C-alpha positions as CSV (number, residue, x, y, z in Angstrom):
1,X,5.1,-19.4,22.9
2,X,4.3,-17.9,19.5
3,X,7.1,-17.1,17.0
4,X,8.0,-13.4,16.6
5,X,9.7,-12.0,13.5
6,X,11.7,-8.8,13.1
7,X,10.7,-6.3,10.4
8,X,13.5,-7.7,8.2
9,X,12.4,-11.3,8.7
10,X,8.8,-10.4,8.0
11,X,9.8,-8.7,4.8
12,X,11.6,-11.8,3.7
13,X,8.6,-14.0,4.6
14,X,6.4,-11.8,2.5
15,X,8.4,-12.6,-0.7
16,X,11.4,-10.3,-0.2
17,X,9.6,-7.0,-0.1
18,X,11.4,-4.0,1.4
19,X,11.6,-3.7,5.2
20,X,10.6,0.0,4.6
21,X,7.3,-1.2,3.2
22,X,6.7,-3.3,6.3
23,X,7.4,-0.2,8.5
24,X,4.9,1.8,6.4
25,X,2.3,-0.8,6.9
26,X,3.0,-0.9,10.7
27,X,2.8,2.9,10.9
28,X,-0.5,3.0,9.1
29,X,-2.0,0.2,11.2
30,X,-2.4,-2.1,8.2
31,X,-0.1,-4.6,10.0
32,X,0.0,-5.2,13.8
33,X,3.2,-4.7,15.8
34,X,4.4,-6.1,19.1
35,X,6.9,-4.1,21.0
36,X,9.6,-5.9,23.0
37,X,11.6,-3.2,24.7
38,X,12.6,-0.9,21.9
39,X,12.3,-3.6,19.2
40,X,9.4,-3.9,16.9
41,X,8.4,-7.5,16.3
42,X,5.5,-9.1,14.3
43,X,3.7,-12.1,15.6
44,X,3.4,-15.1,13.2
45,X,-0.4,-15.1,13.7
46,X,-0.6,-11.3,12.8
47,X,1.5,-11.9,9.7
48,X,-0.8,-14.8,8.6
49,X,-3.9,-12.7,9.3
50,X,-2.4,-9.9,7.2
51,X,-1.7,-12.4,4.3
52,X,-5.3,-13.8,4.5
53,X,-6.8,-10.3,4.5
54,X,-4.7,-9.1,1.6
55,X,-5.7,-12.2,-0.4
56,X,-9.3,-11.5,0.2
57,X,-9.0,-7.9,-1.0
58,X,-7.1,-9.0,-4.1
59,X,-9.7,-11.7,-4.9
60,X,-12.6,-9.2,-4.6
61,X,-10.7,-6.7,-6.8
62,X,-10.2,-9.4,-9.4
63,X,-13.8,-10.5,-9.3
64,X,-14.9,-7.3,-10.9
65,X,-16.2,-5.5,-7.9
66,X,-15.2,-1.8,-8.2
67,X,-15.4,1.0,-5.8
68,X,-17.0,3.9,-7.7
69,X,-15.1,6.5,-5.7
70,X,-11.8,4.9,-6.6
71,X,-12.8,4.9,-10.3
72,X,-13.6,8.6,-10.2
73,X,-10.2,9.3,-8.4
74,X,-8.3,7.2,-11.0
75,X,-10.0,9.0,-13.9
76,X,-9.8,12.5,-12.5
77,X,-6.1,12.1,-11.8
78,X,-5.2,11.1,-15.3
79,X,-2.5,13.1,-17.1
80,X,-4.5,13.0,-20.3
81,X,-7.5,14.6,-18.7
82,X,-5.3,17.3,-17.1
83,X,-3.6,17.9,-20.5
84,X,-6.9,18.2,-22.3
85,X,-8.2,20.8,-19.8
86,X,-5.0,22.8,-19.7
87,X,-4.9,25.9,-21.9
88,X,-2.5,25.8,-24.9
89,X,0.7,27.8,-24.5
90,X,3.0,29.3,-27.1
91,X,6.6,28.2,-27.2
92,X,8.6,30.1,-24.7
93,X,5.5,31.3,-22.8
94,X,5.7,30.8,-19.0
95,X,3.1,29.2,-16.8
96,X,1.1,31.4,-14.5
């Protein structure tokens, strides 16, 4: 029989991250869950698969492959860009 880990145990096995992060990943489908009654458990094999997939995505990001859409999103969300496009206000003047 395969080992099952609770959300808290899984968080510890992933380097002590927050159990809340694990729950977010479970909710988004990024990490697979196994329900036993009302308890949410994570299979050891699912945890290992998750780690392998995360390592692959990290390696491809570090190898210089960039997603052009993400680059546009990152640049357009910049505070400097927003500040440059915002009209100048006088001291004490309220925003519209």
